[in-house]
MIMAR-389035 format. One record per residue (C-alpha): x, y, z; residue in one letter. Coordinates in pm, 1 decimal, always signed. Each point is the difference from the previous one (the first is absolute). Layout:
BEGIN
((X, Y, Z), 'A')
...
//
This chain:
BEGIN
((-0.2, +1.4, -1.0), 'M')
((+115.4, +351.9, -76.4), 'Q')
((-128.8, +330.7, +133.7), 'V')
((+12.1, +299.4, -229.7), 'F')
((-86.7, +354.9, +93.6), 'I')
((-93.3, +288.9, -231.4), 'D')
((-84.0, +356.6, +80.9), 'D')
((-344.7, +110.2, -117.5), 'I')
((+24.4, +366.4, +103.9), 'D')
((+279.9, +97.2, -234.4), 'G')
((+203.4, +114.1, +301.1), 'V')
((+113.5, -307.4, +187.1), 'G')
((+346.2, -97.4, -132.8), 'P')
((-2.4, -360.7, +114.8), 'T')
((-77.5, -263.5, -264.7), 'H')
((+81.1, -359.1, -101.2), 'G')
((+77.8, -323.3, +189.7), 'L')
((+8.8, +54.3, +372.8), 'I')
((+18.7, -364.6, +123.1), 'D')
((-46.4, -362.5, -94.7), 'S')
((-52.8, -326.2, +173.9), 'A')
((-27.1, -371.6, -74.8), 'R')
((-278.0, -192.7, +160.5), 'V')
((+2.3, -383.1, -7.5), 'D')
((-318.4, -157.9, -127.4), 'V')
((-6.2, -233.3, +297.6), 'S')
((-66.4, +293.3, +231.1), 'T')
((-342.5, +72.5, -157.6), 'G')
((-323.1, -74.7, +187.5), 'T')
((-319.7, -114.5, -169.1), 'P')
((-234.2, +266.2, -135.4), 'G')
((-338.6, +99.3, +141.5), 'P')
((-205.2, -291.5, +124.6), 'G')
((+306.6, -233.7, -25.8), 'N')
((-11.9, +31.9, -386.4), 'D')
((+305.7, -205.1, -90.9), 'T')
((-0.5, +147.7, -353.7), 'S')
((+114.4, +332.1, +158.7), 'Q')
((+285.4, +85.1, +227.8), 'K')
((+55.5, +309.8, +201.9), 'C')
((+341.7, +138.1, +67.8), 'F')
((+135.6, +274.0, +229.7), 'E')
((+332.7, +175.3, +5.6), 'T')
((+142.0, +326.5, +127.8), 'T')
((+204.9, +237.2, -216.3), 'F')
((+270.9, +213.8, +163.9), 'H')
((+145.0, +326.0, -125.4), 'F')
((+210.2, +246.4, +209.7), 'P')
((-167.7, +293.6, +170.0), 'A')
((+42.8, +307.2, -208.7), 'G')
((+58.2, -191.8, -323.6), 'S')
((-336.9, +126.4, -134.1), 'V')
((-15.7, +371.3, -26.3), 'Q')
((-304.8, +206.7, +66.5), 'A')
((-274.2, -33.0, -259.1), 'G')
((-308.6, -196.2, -113.9), 'V')
((+70.0, -343.5, -130.5), 'Y')
((-147.0, -324.6, -149.4), 'D')
((+137.8, -334.4, +104.6), 'L')
((-17.6, -304.0, -224.9), 'V')
((+106.8, -357.4, +107.6), 'V')
((+95.6, -226.8, -292.2), 'V')
((-30.1, -370.1, +70.6), 'I')
((+157.9, -271.0, -207.5), 'T')
((-7.3, -378.6, +51.8), 'L')
((+317.6, -194.6, -59.3), 'A')
((+67.7, -367.9, +32.6), 'S')
((+240.1, -125.1, +260.2), 'G')
((+71.9, +107.4, +353.0), 'P')
((+81.3, +358.6, +97.7), 'C')
((+371.8, -56.4, +46.8), 'D')
((+29.6, -149.6, -353.7), 'T')
((-298.1, +121.9, -201.3), 'P')
((-66.3, -149.1, -341.1), 'G')
((-148.1, +164.2, -306.9), 'P')
((-322.7, +204.3, +23.1), 'V')
((-301.4, -234.2, -25.3), 'V')
((-173.4, +67.2, -332.6), 'Q')
((-141.8, +353.9, -0.7), 'D')
((-124.8, -4.1, +358.5), 'M')
((+24.8, +354.2, +135.6), 'L')
((-209.0, +204.1, +237.4), 'G')
((+8.5, +344.4, +142.2), 'Y')
((-147.1, +189.9, +290.9), 'A')
((-50.2, +375.9, -19.9), 'Q')
((+0.3, +171.0, +341.0), 'I')
((-210.3, +312.4, +46.3), 'P')
((+170.2, +337.2, -6.4), 'V')
((+267.4, +63.6, +261.4), 'L')
((+109.8, +344.5, +121.2), 'V')
((+342.9, +57.4, +149.5), 'F')
((+42.3, +317.8, +194.6), 'F')
((+299.8, +217.3, +79.3), 'N')
((-35.8, +204.4, +323.2), 'D')
((+239.1, +264.6, -137.9), 'D')
((-183.6, +58.9, -330.4), 'A')
((-362.9, +95.7, -77.4), 'P')
((-225.3, -278.6, -105.1), 'F')
((-152.9, +188.5, -278.0), 'C')
((+276.8, +172.0, -201.3), 'P')
((-108.7, +276.6, -234.4), 'P')
((-67.1, -108.4, -364.9), 'P')
((+296.4, +45.7, -239.6), 'P')
((+13.0, +323.6, -186.4), 'V')
((-72.6, -54.0, -376.7), 'P')
//
């Protein structure tokens, strides 16, 4: 899984890959109602404090499925790919105004 961040306010300078993680398929739990055709996974992504500058951002998590265990993953399985889009995030800077003036044309 990879987490990407992109500014949507035209002001936030942070963009691109901010973290990634490998999650072993054996750690999944059955889906709702013990549906064995679905598995639910959970992981935490870490990025250093201050590494995202003030602004309004979108986060997207890209999920790929590869064969083999996490320490020696094999090739990507067919075209299996998923994503999760997280609602808008706002990062503040106490030393700067939240709403900067619009750029002068």
